[in-house]
KEGULO-422688 format. One line per 10 residues: number of its first residue (from 0); for each residue y, x, z of C-alpha. Coordinates in pm, 1 decimal, decimal comma. Example, Ala and Ser with C-alpha at 12.3 -4.5 7.8 and 13.67 -1.06 7.14 Angstrom:
! KEGULO-422688
0 = -450,0/1230,0/780,0  -106,0/1367,0/714,0
! end
This chain:
! KEGULO-422688
0 = 4482,4/14218,1/5856,1  4166,6/14030,9/5755,6  4078,1/14209,3/5432,8  4141,8/14550,8/5279,3  4056,6/14621,0/4915,6  4052,1/14996,9/4871,6  4100,3/15230,1/4578,6  4201,4/14993,4/4301,4  4386,9/15045,7/3977,2  4663,3/14796,9/4041,0
10 = 4805,0/14559,2/3779,5  5060,7/14376,0/3992,8  5139,1/14100,7/3736,8  5498,7/14207,1/3675,0  5415,9/14394,5/3355,3  5501,0/14725,1/3521,4  5277,6/15024,6/3457,0  4945,6/15024,9/3639,2  4918,1/15223,5/3961,0  4609,5/15425,6/4044,9
20 = 4436,7/15460,1/4383,5  4612,8/15171,4/4554,9  4499,9/14960,7/4850,4  4578,6/14593,1/4906,2  4572,7/14438,3/5253,4  4539,4/14063,2/5310,5  4623,9/13866,7/5622,9  4517,0/13502,7/5615,4  4610,2/13362,0/5275,9  4878,6/13618,6/5188,5
30 = 4915,1/13979,7/5083,2  5023,1/14184,0/5386,3  5071,3/14527,5/5230,5  5026,0/14724,1/4907,0  5012,2/15099,6/4881,6  4796,8/15413,1/4899,1  4580,8/15502,3/5195,7  4625,6/15187,1/5402,2  4431,5/15183,5/5728,2  4190,6/14902,4/5802,1
40 = 4252,6/14718,6/6125,3  3970,5/14641,3/6364,9  3758,5/14351,8/6239,3  3896,5/14356,5/5886,2  3656,1/14326,8/5594,8  3674,8/14633,1/5370,6  3593,9/14614,0/5000,5  3550,2/14950,3/4827,4  3671,0/14892,9/4471,5  3572,8/15242,4/4352,5
50 = 3849,1/15250,1/4092,8  3801,9/14899,2/3952,7  4120,9/14714,4/3862,1  4288,1/14444,2/4069,4  4525,2/14181,7/3928,2  4656,0/13841,6/4036,8  4421,3/13554,6/3954,9  4465,5/13391,8/3614,4  4691,8/13086,5/3598,0  4558,9/12835,9/3342,9
60 = 4850,4/12611,0/3255,0  4670,3/12377,5/3012,7  4357,5/12212,1/3152,0  4218,8/11859,1/3165,2  4021,3/11861,2/3490,2  4180,6/11531,3/3603,0  3848,5/11343,0/3594,1  3611,0/11634,0/3661,5  3799,6/11740,3/3974,1  3692,1/11416,1/4142,6
70 = 3323,1/11511,1/4122,2  3330,6/11888,7/4074,9  3553,9/12075,2/4321,5  3438,7/12401,1/4160,1  3629,2/12312,5/3839,5  3338,9/12454,6/3641,7  3365,1/12697,4/3468,6  3723,9/12817,9/3523,8  3690,9/13011,9/3852,6  3391,1/13201,1/3715,1
80 = 3626,9/13313,6/3436,8  3891,9/13451,9/3670,7  4112,2/13142,8/3710,0  4266,4/13086,1/4053,7  4519,8/12814,0/3958,0  4465,7/12530,0/3710,0  4725,9/12280,3/3591,7  4595,3/11932,0/3513,1  4746,3/11625,8/3347,4  4843,6/11803,1/3026,3
90 = 4933,1/11584,9/2726,7  4970,7/11300,3/2976,4  4595,8/11225,8/2966,7  4543,3/11149,1/3333,9  4341,5/10895,6/3533,8  4623,2/10805,4/3773,2  4787,9/10568,6/3826,5  4511,5/10321,9/3744,6  4427,6/9967,9/3854,3  4063,8/9877,5/3905,1
100 = 4079,6/9639,6/3608,7  4192,5/9921,8/3378,0  3941,1/10186,8/3480,2  3700,9/10127,9/3195,7  3979,4/10138,0/2935,7  4119,5/10462,9/3078,3  3772,6/10617,8/3066,6  3709,0/10493,5/2713,4  4035,5/10648,9/2597,7  3930,2/10981,6/2748,2
110 = 3596,6/10970,3/2567,6  3786,1/10962,8/2239,6  4091,7/11180,1/2288,6  3924,5/11434,9/2517,1  3570,2/11428,5/2382,5  3413,6/11318,4/2710,2  3092,7/11117,0/2738,1  3152,7/10767,2/2873,4  2833,6/10770,0/3082,2  2945,3/11097,0/3243,0
120 = 3284,2/10952,4/3335,0  3141,5/10625,7/3462,6  2889,9/10799,4/3686,4  3111,9/11089,8/3789,5  3468,3/10974,6/3861,5  3555,0/10886,3/4221,7  3807,4/10603,3/4217,1  3935,3/10637,4/4572,8  4294,1/10582,2/4460,1  4522,9/10362,0/4256,9
130 = 4861,5/10533,3/4259,7  4934,7/10891,5/4160,1  5028,2/10994,6/4517,6  4695,1/10851,1/4636,4  4517,9/11053,0/4366,3  4681,9/11374,3/4490,6  4589,0/11288,6/4848,4  4226,0/11234,5/4746,6  4207,7/11572,1/4568,5  4366,5/11746,1/4864,8
140 = 4130,2/11583,6/5114,9  3822,5/11675,6/4910,2  3917,3/12039,1/4870,6  3882,8/12257,5/4564,2  3760,5/12606,9/4481,3  4079,3/12697,1/4290,2  4439,7/12585,4/4330,8  4543,2/12270,3/4146,6  4882,3/12165,3/4011,8  4920,3/11820,3/3854,1
150 = 5150,1/11647,7/3605,7  5217,5/11275,2/3619,9  5070,3/11157,3/3288,0  5233,3/10919,3/3042,5  4937,4/10732,8/2890,7  4779,7/10624,2/3219,5  5122,5/10527,8/3352,8  5199,0/10323,3/3039,9  4865,4/10142,4/3070,7  4935,2/10075,8/3439,0
160 = 5271,1/9913,2/3362,2  5208,0/9748,3/3022,8  4835,9/9673,8/3011,0  4697,4/9617,4/2660,2  5050,1/9617,8/2516,6  5067,1/9992,5/2589,7  4905,9/10062,0/2250,8  5089,7/9785,6/2063,9  5464,6/9825,0/2103,8  5765,9/9998,7/2252,5
170 = 5836,5/9932,6/2619,2  6100,3/9687,3/2738,3  6387,6/9794,6/2960,6  6206,7/9648,7/3261,6  5884,7/9834,7/3177,2  6072,6/10160,8/3129,0  6238,1/10111,6/3467,5  5897,6/10054,9/3628,1  5758,2/10373,2/3471,2  6064,7/10572,0/3576,2
180 = 6006,3/10465,4/3935,3  5643,8/10584,5/3913,5  5769,8/10921,9/3789,5  6013,9/10945,1/4083,5  5734,7/10865,1/4331,4  5506,3/11122,3/4166,2  5769,9/11394,3/4186,6  5832,1/11311,8/4552,0  5455,7/11341,3/4614,0  5440,1/11688,5/4457,0
190 = 5385,4/11647,1/4082,8  5445,7/11955,5/3869,6  5637,7/11747,2/3616,5  5589,1/11482,2/3350,0  5350,3/11521,1/3054,3  5299,8/11324,7/2734,7  5176,2/11341,2/2375,8  5318,7/11213,4/2049,8  5060,5/11394,7/1834,4  4905,4/11178,5/1559,1
200 = 4557,5/11324,6/1614,9  4555,7/11189,8/1972,2  4372,2/10860,2/1938,2  4207,5/10652,8/2207,2  3924,8/10400,9/2214,8  3856,0/10231,5/1881,9  4089,1/10466,6/1696,0  4401,3/10312,7/1846,1  4681,1/10556,4/1928,8  4699,0/10686,7/2283,5
210 = 4961,0/10480,2/2468,5  5217,3/10759,8/2489,3  5243,2/10769,0/2110,4  5418,2/10430,8/2116,8  5705,3/10556,8/2332,8  6050,4/10566,4/2175,7  6350,5/10785,4/2254,5  6478,8/10542,8/2520,9  6153,5/10574,5/2710,1  6118,1/10952,3/2681,9
220 = 6477,7/11006,2/2786,2  6450,1/10773,3/3086,3  6125,8/10930,1/3208,4  6236,0/11291,1/3172,3  6560,6/11205,9/3351,2  6363,8/11036,9/3630,3  6163,4/11358,9/3664,6  6482,4/11567,2/3670,8  6634,6/11359,9/3952,6  6410,1/11555,9/4188,9
230 = 6599,1/11872,8/4099,6  6284,1/12031,4/3960,3  5993,1/11965,1/3725,2  5883,4/12063,7/3378,3  5837,7/11829,4/3082,2  5524,3/11908,0/2882,4  5427,1/11743,8/2555,8  5192,7/11785,4/2265,4  5434,1/11710,7/1988,4  5410,8/11502,3/1677,6
240 = 5624,5/11490,1/1365,6  5893,2/11270,9/1526,3  5942,2/11490,3/1832,7  6033,9/11812,6/1656,0  6206,5/12108,7/1816,4  6564,2/11989,3/1742,1  6483,4/11654,8/1905,7  6331,9/11830,4/2206,3  6633,9/12057,3/2237,9  6846,8/11744,0/2265,2
250 = 6609,9/11602,7/2525,7  6631,7/11927,8/2723,3  7009,4/11895,6/2716,3  6990,7/11537,0/2843,5  6744,6/11604,6/3126,8  6843,1/11963,3/3210,4  6484,4/12077,2/3268,8  6242,8/12318,8/3092,2  6017,4/12184,1/2816,5  5674,2/12321,4/2725,1
260 = 5580,3/12237,3/2366,2  5215,0/12227,9/2262,0  5016,8/12297,3/2062,8  5134,4/12577,6/1837,4  4830,4/12693,4/1642,5  4828,2/12889,5/1319,2  4731,7/12684,6/1016,1  4652,6/12892,8/706,2  4750,3/12598,5/485,8  5104,8/12634,3/626,1
270 = 5103,5/13002,2/721,9  5466,6/13022,9/833,5  5482,5/12685,5/1007,5  5415,3/12809,2/1360,3  5659,9/13096,7/1323,1  5929,3/12859,0/1203,2  5868,6/12649,9/1517,1  5894,1/12956,3/1740,7  6214,9/13059,8/1562,5  6367,8/12716,9/1629,3
280 = 6261,0/12746,4/1994,0  6430,5/13086,1/2011,1  6751,0/12938,6/1869,8  6743,4/12660,4/2128,5  6690,5/12914,9/2406,5  6987,8/13107,4/2275,3  7194,1/12792,9/2332,7  7078,2/12773,0/2693,1  6788,5/12525,4/2658,7  6466,6/12644,6/2821,1
290 = 6202,6/12560,2/2563,6  5864,2/12731,9/2537,8  5596,5/12719,3/2268,7  5243,0/12695,5/2404,7  4998,2/12894,4/2191,5  4632,5/12994,1/2199,8  4490,9/13343,4/2165,6  4151,8/13203,6/2060,3  4028,0/13074,7/1724,7  3989,8/12696,7/1739,1
300 = 3614,7/12648,2/1697,3  3458,2/12304,9/1740,2  3100,3/12183,9/1750,3  3067,1/11818,6/1650,3  2840,6/11553,2/1501,6  2949,6/11272,7/1271,6  2900,3/11033,3/1563,2  3220,9/11182,0/1710,2  3390,0/11389,8/1443,6  3705,5/11512,2/1616,0
310 = 3818,7/11740,1/1328,3  3857,7/11436,6/1099,3  4025,1/11196,6/1341,2  4367,7/11288,3/1208,5  4282,6/11116,6/878,1  4404,8/10759,8/845,2  4100,9/10692,7/627,2  3875,0/10798,3/916,2  4018,4/10544,5/1161,0  3761,4/10270,4/1082,2
320 = 3482,1/10514,1/1172,3  3625,0/10556,2/1521,6  3559,5/10188,1/1595,6  3188,4/10200,0/1510,0  2864,1/10355,4/1629,5  2498,0/10369,0/1532,8  2385,7/10172,5/1226,5  2732,2/10024,1/1173,2  2882,6/10371,9/1155,5  2613,3/10493,3/917,4
330 = 2679,7/10200,5/682,5  3048,4/10284,5/677,4  2983,9/10654,3/613,6  2766,3/10557,7/317,0  3031,2/10328,1/166,5  3172,8/10469,1/-161,0  3515,3/10319,4/-94,6  3537,2/10481,0/247,7  3441,5/10816,8/100,7  3691,1/10788,4/-181,4
340 = 3964,9/10715,8/71,0  3879,5/11036,5/254,3  3879,6/11242,2/-63,8  4209,9/11092,9/-173,8  4378,7/11158,4/160,2  4248,4/11512,7/163,9  4443,2/11578,4/-155,3  4769,4/11462,6/4,0  5003,8/11699,0/192,3  4935,3/11692,3/564,8
350 = 5176,2/11679,3/855,1  4981,9/11762,8/1171,5  4610,1/11766,7/1092,1  4320,3/11979,6/1211,9  4127,2/11981,2/885,3  4284,8/12048,9/547,8  3991,9/12092,3/311,3  3880,7/12439,7/420,0  3512,9/12365,5/367,8  3421,6/12733,0/386,1
360 = 3510,4/12714,3/757,7  3253,6/12442,5/835,0  2883,8/12516,2/864,6  2570,2/12329,7/965,0  2477,9/12471,3/1304,5  2168,8/12269,5/1393,8  1970,1/12040,7/1164,9  1754,1/11778,9/1331,1  1487,6/11780,7/1060,9  1280,5/12088,0/984,6
370 = 1326,3/12035,0/610,6  1701,7/12086,7/643,5  1700,6/12398,9/857,9  1737,4/12623,9/556,3  2096,7/12497,4/541,0  2177,9/12615,2/892,3  2457,3/12871,0/937,7  2574,4/12834,7/580,7  2922,6/12713,5/478,9  2939,1/12354,5/357,5
380 = 3129,1/12439,3/39,9  2844,2/12656,1/-93,8  2570,9/12411,6/-0,7  2759,9/12121,0/-159,6  2829,4/12320,1/-475,8  2459,2/12396,2/-511,3  2384,6/12026,0/-470,1  2656,0/11923,8/-719,3  2834,9/11711,7/-459,2  3176,3/11693,3/-296,9
390 = 3150,3/11857,6/48,7  3241,7/11530,2/221,6  2956,5/11355,0/39,9  2703,3/11626,3/120,5  2796,8/11631,9/487,8  2793,7/11252,7/523,1  2463,0/11223,2/336,0  2296,9/11477,2/564,6  2437,7/11314,8/878,1  2309,9/10972,3/775,1
400 = 1968,8/11115,3/689,2  1946,1/11275,9/1033,6  2068,1/10968,5/1222,7  2405,0/11133,3/1299,1  2236,3/11409,2/1501,0  2325,0/11700,0/1268,6  2544,9/11949,7/1453,2  2828,8/12113,3/1261,5  3068,6/12389,9/1362,0  3425,0/12404,1/1230,9
410 = 3647,2/12708,7/1278,5  3976,5/12569,2/1158,1  4293,6/12703,9/1319,1  4399,9/13041,4/1462,1  4152,2/13217,2/1235,3  4403,4/13466,7/1089,8  4406,3/13742,5/1351,3  4721,5/13906,4/1215,7  4905,1/13576,3/1250,8  4766,5/13508,5/1599,7
420 = 4875,0/13857,6/1699,3  5230,5/13777,8/1585,9  5224,9/13459,7/1793,7  5103,9/13640,5/2106,3  5384,7/13890,9/2070,5  5657,5/13628,1/2041,5  5872,7/13622,7/2359,3  5922,1/13246,1/2327,7  5548,6/13175,6/2342,4  5321,9/13116,1/2640,3
430 = 4950,1/13187,3/2599,5  4737,6/12896,4/2724,4  4565,1/12594,9/2561,2  4222,2/12646,9/2716,1  4175,7/12265,8/2732,3  3926,0/12339,0/3012,4  3763,7/12019,2/3133,5  3798,0/11844,0/2796,2  3619,8/11853,9/2460,1  3314,4/11972,2/2651,1
440 = 3074,4/11917,9/2360,7  3317,0/12063,1/2104,0  3431,7/12397,8/2241,7  3486,8/12604,3/2556,9  3803,7/12815,4/2574,6  3819,3/12826,7/2955,1  3781,1/13205,3/2920,8  4101,1/13239,5/2717,2  4247,7/13484,5/2969,9  3948,2/13716,7/2952,1
450 = 3967,1/13696,9/2571,6  4332,1/13803,3/2582,7  4245,9/14098,7/2805,4  3922,6/14204,9/2637,3  3978,3/14130,5/2270,8  4353,1/14150,7/2223,1  4443,7/14419,3/2479,0  4142,0/14652,1/2497,1  3975,3/14608,1/2157,2  4267,8/14532,5/1928,3
460 = 4539,5/14714,0/2123,0  4789,2/14445,6/2025,7  4938,5/14454,5/2373,5  4885,6/14667,1/2680,3  4658,8/14552,1/2959,7  4971,1/14538,1/3177,4  5134,6/14297,2/2931,6  4818,4/14085,5/2904,7  4796,3/14053,2/3283,2  5165,5/13959,3/3299,9
470 = 5112,6/13689,6/3034,1  4838,3/13532,9/3246,7  4997,1/13563,0/3590,7  5363,7/13626,6/3675,0  5493,2/13479,6/3348,6  5338,4/13132,4/3389,9  5421,1/13142,4/3761,7  5787,6/13186,6/3666,2  5781,3/12924,7/3388,3  5622,2/12661,4/3611,2
480 = 5816,8/12762,9/3922,1  5511,1/12846,1/4133,8  5646,4/13020,6/4443,6  5475,8/13340,4/4557,8  5200,6/13329,8/4296,3  5122,2/13547,1/3996,3  5216,9/13875,6/4167,9  5048,4/14131,0/4392,8  5327,7/14206,3/4636,2  5383,1/14169,0/5006,4
490 = 5420,6/13803,6/5102,3  5261,3/13665,4/4783,8  4952,8/13443,8/4785,2  4627,7/13639,2/4794,2  4492,8/13510,2/4461,2  4318,8/13824,1/4334,8  4081,9/13923,1/4053,3  3878,3/14246,6/4067,0  3766,2/14357,2/3720,9  3662,1/14645,5/3499,4
500 = 3919,0/14704,1/3221,4  3651,9/14875,3/3011,8  3425,2/14570,7/2991,7  3633,0/14263,5/3079,1  3596,0/13976,7/2832,9  3419,5/13647,8/2769,2  3061,0/13605,3/2655,3  2925,4/13391,9/2370,5  2917,1/13015,8/2403,8  2597,7/12834,6/2494,4
510 = 2500,4/12483,5/2594,7  2418,4/12382,1/2952,4  2320,9/12044,8/3100,6  2500,9/12019,5/3433,6  2735,3/11723,4/3392,1  2662,3/11398,4/3579,7  2336,3/11255,3/3449,7  2236,1/11591,1/3299,3  2472,3/11561,8/3001,8  2544,9/11873,6/2800,8
520 = 2856,3/12084,9/2771,2  2947,0/12418,4/2615,9  2989,4/12712,7/2849,8  3069,5/13082,2/2844,3  3037,3/13357,3/3105,0  3288,0/13614,1/3214,6  3218,9/13982,2/3163,3  3339,8/14271,2/3372,5  3436,2/14060,0/3675,7  3352,5/14189,0/4024,5
530 = 3539,7/13970,2/4269,6  3776,2/13675,6/4295,7  3979,5/13564,6/4597,4  4169,4/13236,8/4627,8  4424,9/13228,4/4909,9  4250,0/13526,0/5067,1  3896,5/13380,6/5059,5  3636,3/13545,8/4839,8  3470,1/13305,7/4595,5  3301,0/13555,5/4356,7
540 = 3056,2/13830,9/4446,7  3034,4/14186,0/4312,4  2807,5/14070,5/4027,5  3052,2/13808,6/3902,3  2865,2/13507,3/4043,5  3050,4/13234,7/4232,7  2975,5/13207,6/4604,0  2868,8/12856,7/4700,5  3049,2/12677,6/4977,8  3410,8/12794,3/5006,3
550 = 3686,9/12560,7/4887,4  3999,1/12764,1/4960,8  4207,8/12620,3/4677,7  4528,5/12434,1/4753,1  4679,3/12128,9/4592,2  5020,1/12270,2/4502,2  5305,0/12033,2/4582,4  5600,4/12265,3/4641,3  5777,7/12427,1/4348,6  6095,7/12622,4/4295,2
560 = 6389,2/12449,3/4129,5
! end
């Protein structure tokens, strides 16, 4: 025994009722014993919990730390928010495999689709790899604060095989065969599975579609089957209109592996759309196909400027703006024809689109010029009405006047709490979608797990704390086939979170400047956290602050079938 945590209220991750006055003993990186009144062995560290709660560490199954992990082994800010395992490569937006000649293109695509600053990526990423297995080896050699699990990603792989043609056409049989071999090698090296995106809002550099969006059924079938040849693996995708649930059920039948479908968010313009998707997933599961719908428990709130207006990138009329910057972009935004195209498209029915004309959900957060600060924290629809303008025109006029520095906040999806509550309670859903590591200037949902526990369990009472802990721990461990994680039981990994159920939650967002070169990102702090252990090593102190130095995280390579 190396560690004994005494007198905890135990949430073991299974969803079973909490147990009071329990002790947990740790030997090395594993849990040695659980029960009341355990005796500390000589030399063991003893932590007196004084009735605080202990749960398995949070498993975050939807992050984008692929680039950040090469310069930031702390995976800031996830461990400070209770996360002990993070899964990277989601949506297929990875940086491996990558040839030296393609590095700049891969980074430029990430700046667009993931809202990352190009200067940050250029100065931060360590390119000590070319292949995906080499990438995993580099991460493992460098160490990490939390555990990492990685998908092989479609867009980087497509670029590696097809070059510039990756965003122009379907792949040939020879190119598909080459990609399938990369998937096989990745699975042999310890990939979690294969991830992709067909979502129309996922655009890369210059407004071109991300490479994975050009894949046809032949390609998706071949790559998921190549993954399945390993006898394990999970296929994850952010779906578009062509890859609907019936199509994915057929793909699950062909490859015989689980499929995680993102991103199911509630859209008030189509209030029953998400529930219809979950119902179709349930029907597929009833026929023996393991499909899951990935949902968020957080409202989708984005900060943006018109220099990089992610909420509008799903508009075809906005595509020309994604190719421009500076004075060229301002001239386009002032063009009456461009504006009319936006207004016209806004009146058309949308398929998958973030923004659908809900101007009351967009406000000016920060004006650059003092004369415009009276407009701050007011909804755009009211300001535009007072000015006698269409909201698009008012917003574009202000942005041009302030040299594209005006900061807006849009709260667009998952804003109906009753609907989000229904989604959380659906047995076919998996709560995730933090997007940690991406969209750093737009939003920060890395604390999604604390929000589920604090807001939805304690404050709203939608689910019990036991059920919330299960949703964040043992449930994703089972879905993703993570052996001996997500539970507090003898023989399981000692990934542990000590917290106060009466105060646990996430704090308000704020901006910090700690990216390479001092660039800014949004951040939030955890509340009610009093200790975090990864593989038996403490990385958070009693006050909730991370301890500098330890890198006890593992690169996970072994999964259950």
